[in-house]
C-alpha positions in Angstrom: -7.5 6.5 7.4 -3.8 7.6 7.3 -3.5 8.1 3.5 0.3 8.5 3.6 2.0 5.3 4.8 5.6 5.3 3.7 9.0 4.5 5.2 9.5 8.0 6.5 6.3 7.7 8.5 7.3 4.5 10.3 9.3 5.1 13.4 10.7 2.4 15.8 10.8 2.4 19.6 13.9 1.5 21.5 12.6 -2.0 21.6 12.2 -2.2 17.9 8.4 -1.8 17.8 7.2 0.0 14.7 4.9 3.0 15.2 3.1 4.9 12.5 3.6 8.7 12.6 2.7 11.9 10.7 -1.1 12.0 10.7 -1.1 15.3 8.9 -3.4 14.2 6.1 -5.2 11.4 8.0 -9.0 11.5 8.2 -11.3 10.0 10.7 -13.9 8.0 8.8 -17.1 9.7 10.0 -18.8 9.4 6.6 -18.4 7.1 3.6 -16.7 9.8 1.6 -13.3 11.4 2.1 -13.5 13.3 -1.1 -11.1 16.2 -1.7 -10.4 18.1 -4.8 -6.6 17.6 -4.8 -4.2 14.8 -4.4 -2.8 14.2 -0.9 -0.1 11.7 -0.1 3.2 10.5 -1.5 3.2 9.6 -5.1 5.3 6.4 -5.0 2.9 5.0 -2.3 -0.4 6.3 -3.7 -3.2 3.9 -4.4 -5.2 4.2 -7.7 -8.2 5.8 -5.9 -6.0 8.7 -4.8 -5.6 9.6 -8.5 -8.9 8.6 -10.0 -11.9 8.4 -7.7 -14.4 8.1 -10.6 -12.9 4.9 -11.7 -11.7 3.4 -8.4 -13.9 5.0 -5.7 -13.3 7.1 -2.7 -10.2 7.0 -0.5 -10.9 4.7 2.5 -9.2 2.3 4.9 -8.3 0.0 2.0 -6.1 2.9 0.6 -3.9 2.3 3.7 -3.8 -1.5 2.9 -2.5 -0.6 -0.6 0.2 1.6 1.0 1.1 -1.2 3.5 1.6 -3.5 0.6 3.9 -1.0 -1.1 5.8 -0.6 2.1 6.3 -4.4 2.4 7.3 -4.6 -1.2 9.9 -2.0 -0.6 11.2 -3.7 2.6 11.8 -6.8 0.5 13.3 -5.3 -2.6 14.6 -1.9 -1.7 12.3 0.0 -3.9 8.5 0.5 -4.4 6.7 -1.6 -7.0 6.3 1.3 -9.5 9.4 3.4 -10.3 9.1 5.9 -13.1 10.8 9.0 -14.4 7.8 11.3 -14.6 4.6 11.9 -12.7 2.5 10.9 -15.7 4.4 7.6 -16.1 4.0 6.8 -12.4 0.3 7.6 -12.5 -0.2 5.4 -15.6 1.7 2.5 -14.0 -0.2 2.7 -10.7 -3.5 2.7 -12.4 -2.9 0.3 -15.3 0.1 -2.0 -14.6 0.5 -4.9 -12.2 3.8 -4.8 -10.3 6.4 -7.5 -10.9 6.0 -9.7 -7.9 8.9 -9.9 -5.3 9.5 -13.6 -5.8 10.1 -13.0 -9.5 12.9 -10.5 -8.7 14.4 -12.3 -5.7 14.3 -16.1 -5.5 14.6 -16.1 -1.7 11.2 -14.4 -1.4 8.5 -17.0 -0.8 5.7 -17.0 -3.4 3.2 -16.8 -0.5 4.5 -13.4 0.5 4.3 -12.2 -3.1 0.7 -13.4 -3.2 -0.2 -11.4 0.0 1.4 -8.3 -1.6 -0.4 -9.0 -4.9 -3.7 -9.0 -3.0 -2.9 -5.8 -1.1 -2.0 -4.1 -4.5 -5.2 -4.9 -6.3 -6.5 -1.9 -8.3 -10.0 -2.4 -7.1 -10.3 -1.9 -3.4 -12.9 -4.6 -3.2 -10.3 -7.2 -4.3 -7.8 -6.1 -1.6 -7.7 -7.3 2.0 -10.7 -5.7 3.6 -9.0 -4.9 6.8 -5.5 -4.4 8.1 -6.0 -7.2 10.6 -6.9 -9.6 7.7 -3.6 -8.6 6.0 -1.7 -9.0 9.2 -3.2 -12.4 10.0 -2.3 -13.6 6.5 1.3 -12.5 7.0 1.5 -14.1 10.4 0.2 -17.4 8.9 2.8 -17.2 6.1 5.7 -16.5 8.5 4.5 -19.3 10.8 4.7 -21.7 7.9 8.2 -20.7 6.9 
């Protein structure tokens, strides 16, 4: 589990292949729990469970799926889905608000991509894609249809 997927941690090879970097707070899932006493990660890309484990459960591989959804959102719109002035406003937004979907802000974004992002940004991990490959396969199908 990487736990800090954000634009700064995606590097590109000379051939344009993206590579994930900075595994400083990554954890190998050897148990069901990755509990820590303090927040780790980047606030704008943080999933609800990184703030409130009692309500949303432990950080796991689906936390990375949330962060990939935030990254895709930002690639399409130039900013993450939740932009706030203070930490407390950001925390409240991530935990309680649904983001405005990309196709609602840019008419050239297909609704199918917005739907994929919406699934990746579900508050409850069980409602997100259950694997990165499932998210990837969905996006491949969408782009094949376009």
